[in-house]
N, C-alpha and C positions, 0 to 999 in steps of 0.2 A: 780508481779510474778517475782521470780529469772529466767532469761533467761539462762538456762544451755548451749543453744546452742552458745551464744555469750561467756559464761565464757570458754566454750572448746576451742574457739579461742584464749584464752590467755593462757591457760595451755597446749595446745597442744593436737592434736587428739589422740594420745597413751593413754593420760591420762583420757579420758572421762569416761570410765566404772569404774576405781577405785576411781576416785573423786565423781562420782554419788554415788557409794557405800558409800562413807565415809559421804557424806552429808545426805544420807537417814538415816544413823545409828543414828544421834543425836536424831531427832524427835521420832524414834522408841524407844530409850532408855528412853526418857522422858515419853512417852506414857506408856509403860510397868511399869516404876517406879511408876508413879501415880496410877495405876490400881492396882498393887500389894499392895501398901500401903492401898487403900481402901478395898481391899479384906481381908486384915489383921484384919480389923474391930476394930482397936484400936484408932480410932478417931472419934469425933462428926460428926453429920449429916451435919452441915454447912460446915466443913472442907471437908468431902467427896465430898459434892456438888461442892466446889470450885476446888478440885483436879480433879474431873471429867470434869469440864469445861475446865480446862487448857489442859487435855488430848484430849478433843473434838477439841480445837482449834489447837493443834499440828497435829492431824489427818487430819484436813482441810488444814493445811499448807503442810503436806506431799503429800495430793492430788494435790495441786498446783503444787508442784515440779514435780510430775509425769506427770501432764498435760504438763508442760514446756518442759519435755523430748520428749513428743511425737508429739508436735506441730511444724510446720515449720513456724517461725514467719516472718512477713513482716518487723518487726522492726530492721532485719539485715542491712536494707538500710539506717537506720537513723544514724546521726552523734553520735560518742561515747558518748558525754556528756549529750544527752537527757535523761531525766528520770523523774519519779514523785517526790512527796515530802513525807516526813515522819517526825514525831517528834521522834528524837533519844532518848529521856528521857523516852517516852512511850515504845520504843522498848528495852531499857535497862531492864525495868521492866519485860516485856515478857520473855527476855533472862533469866534472874534470876530464873523465874518460871521454864522455860525449863531445867535449869541446876540443879536445887534444888535438884532432886533425886540423881544425882551424888555427889553433894556436901555433901548431908546426909551421904552417904556411906563412905566419908573419913572424916567426921566430920569437914568440912571446912565452916567457917563463911564468908558469902560475905556481904561486906560493901559497901554502895553507896553515892556518894556525887555529885549531879547535880542541875542544875536550874530547874524551874517549866516546862520549854519548850525549845527545841532547835531544830530548823527545818533544815533538811539537803535535798540535792537534790539526793535522790535515793529511790527506792521503799523500803516498809517495810519490806518485806520478804528478800530482799538483805541484809538490815540493820541487821536484826535478824541473818541472815547466817553469816555475818562477826563477829557479836557481839558473837555469840554462840561459834564460833571457838575459839576466844580469851579468853572467860570466861572459857570454858571447859579446855582449855590448861592450864590456871593457876590453875585450881581446881585440875587437874591431876599431874601437875608438882611442885605445891608448896608442903608445908608440911602438912601431915596428921595432923589433930586437928588443922590446921593453919587458916589464914586469906587470902582472896582475897579482894582487894579494886578496885571498879570501879568508875571512875570519868568522868564528862562530863562538859565541858564549851564552851562558844562561843569564838572563837578566829579568828575573821574575816580575811580572807574570808572563814573560816572553822569553823566547829563544830568539837571540839577535844574530844576524848574519850581516856581514859587511863585505862589499866587493869594491876594491880600490883599483884604479888605473893611472898611468903616467901620461895621459893625453892632455888635451887643451882644457878639459874640465867643462862644467855646465855654468853658464851665466847666472848669477843670482836671480835675475829677473824671469830666467825660463824655468826655474826649479820646481814649480808647481805645474806649469804647462806642459812639460814633457812627458807627463803621465797621462795626458789626454790622447785620446785616439788620433793618429794621423799627424801629431806635433812632433817636430824634431828640434834639438837645441841649435841655436844659431852658431855656436862655435865649432859644431862638426863639419869637417870637409869631406866626409864618407857618405855613400848613399845609404839609405834606409827606409823603412815603411812607416815608421812612427807607430808600429803596433806593439811591440815587444814589452815596452815598459806600461802600456795601458794594461796588458795582460797580467803582468807582475802586480799591479795594483788592484785589479779586479780579483785575483786570487787571494792576496793578502786581506784584502777588506771584506771578502765574503767569509773569511774563517776568523774574523775578529782581530786582525793584525793591521799593519800599515807599512807604508814604505816611503823613504826620503832621500834626497840627494844633497851633499854638502861638498866642500873642498877636501881633498885628499893631501896627506903629507908627501905623496908620490909627485904632487904637482897637477894632478887630473882631478877626476871625480870619485867620490865616495859614497855608494849607495848603501842604505842601511835598511834592511828588511826585518821586520819584527813579526814573529809568528806566535800565537798563543801557546805557551808551554803545556805539555801533557802530563 
């Protein structure tokens, strides 16, 4: 379960409510997108069932997020590096399912390249939160009808995930600042809250990893997320 109380300690108490709102929006968007597609009735029964299952899983994840907001966890006394384990490759697949409705609206193709398995030291929900922020960011700030590439590899002592887009990229002068709460890159022409990347940074650093941005061969931004290998 994503520990929102711990996350708040990294992003600052004043940012708790806008951050929670931002993080709830993505699963809600995914749920609505899949249900609307099923209601349109233009897909076969097998696809409808798969879309409803994805919506159900996102609803369950949303419930776990809300539970995390309401409970006072004894884990606050634990050392920062302690966590569970998850297969990052599996979470990448889950993330692409989550972001698929947003990608379809912009006609963006998401391509992946990863090993069969790559275990990292963090909870599955935390991993999906970090990944979904990066992939959604790439879909929204890349080109319409464009391509987003998601890669994963073992780079001991880390599992490294890369997310690349073909948009306008991030100015070198902004590459550290965009991970601060409320900061958006100067090159973007799309609206945003400046919260998502701060959440990614908080999750990564909490677990002993990091995140950075550089130029992509696609012409846009290339985000590199490193998580401690399990």
